C-alpha positions, -999 to +999 in steps of 0.1 A: +332-574-555+353-586-587+326-612-594+301-584-603+323-573-633+331-606-651+306-612-665+282-584-658+251-596-638+219-597-660+197-599-629+194-593-593+185-623-571+166-621-538+160-646-510+125-652-509+122-641-472+138-608-483+114-602-510+084-611-486+096-584-462+102-558-492+069-564-508+051-560-472+070-527-464+059-514-497+025-525-498+015-518-463+031-483-460+005-455-467+035-430-476+067-437-493+094-457-474+129-468-479+155-487-462+187-508-465+196-542-475+224-569-475+239-582-506+261-611-512+281-619-542+278-650-561+288-666-595+250-659-605+253-624-594+243-602-566+218-616-541+198-596-517+197-617-486+177-592-462+160-559-462+157-535-433+134-506-423+151-478-406+136-450-388+127-423-411+104-393-422+083-401-450+056-381-472+038-390-505+068-378-523+097-385-504+114-404-476+143-396-453+164-418-431+170-407-397+207-399-396+213-410-360+192-441-365+213-448-395+246-444-376+231-465-346+222-494-372+258-493-384+271-493-349+250-522-339+263-543-371+299-538-362+290-548-325+274-579-339+306-588-360+289-580-392+304-562-418+286-528-428+301-530-462+278-560-472+248-535-470+250-521-503+212-523-512+190-492-510+154-498-517+125-474-515+089-470-527+071-448-553+036-456-537+013-459-564+036-443-592+056-456-621+090-468-615+115-443-626+147-430-610+143-394-601+170-367-599+167-372-562+172-409-565+202-407-588+218-381-562+213-405-533+228-435-552+259-412-560+263-410-520+268-443-510+306-446-519+309-482-521+321-504-547+287-514-560+251-505-552+220-524-558+190-499-561+154-511-559+124-489-566+090-506-560+051-497-558+021-510-542+012-528-575+041-552-568+061-540-596+099-535-591+128-519-611+163-526-600+197-514-611+233-520-603+257-493-601+293-499-602+317-473-591+351-492-595+371-500-615+351-477-638+317-463-635+288-484-650+250-484-647+232-516-653+195-505-653+162-521-656+177-557-641+150-583-632+145-590-598+146-628-594+135-646-564+158-677-553+135-706-550+097-705-544+083-673-532+067-677-498+031-677-494+015-647-474+026-651-437+001-635-415+026-632-387+054-614-410+024-591-421+016-581-384+054-574-378+057-553-406+026-532-396+040-526-363+076-520-375+061-492-399+039-476-372+071-476-349+097-466-374+082-443-398+069-408-390+048-394-417+044-359-428+020-343-450+039-326-480+028-316-515+044-338-541+058-322-573+064-342-604+105-339-598+102-351-564+107-386-552+128-407-524+160-393-509+181-414-484 
């Protein structure tokens, strides 16, 4: 991950297919939703190459990934010969709210334990806020980095929309919970 520190990145890049999925998950979820993503490092900076929705419980004010499903996801990556260390993107939505990092978001970021973490928060208006947390060799937070698509954005794909709608129905268990101003997403 040394490429992330010299020079420090000024943006977060994202593959068009990953951006389409991310926008779909956020726009089509009636509640807050979250997931993980795969990151690669290039000379241009961190690149989000894919995003994934995992089984979770969601409400208007938070989302919690199912720990057993998370473990199964990581085990599947290893079984497929993929490196779980490449999954250093945490994304979540704030529904229709503004894009601020809550105390819960900050605590979630601190739990990842990787060298670097890209965090993305989005809302249904299509707005995004990104940050890069570097944990080694010294702790740094680069906030409000622009999310920049690699190449042209994909047009709306009705097949992808149908797949996302199905995935949301299968993986997201919603619960009614009253929101308070201090609550937000949790991993």
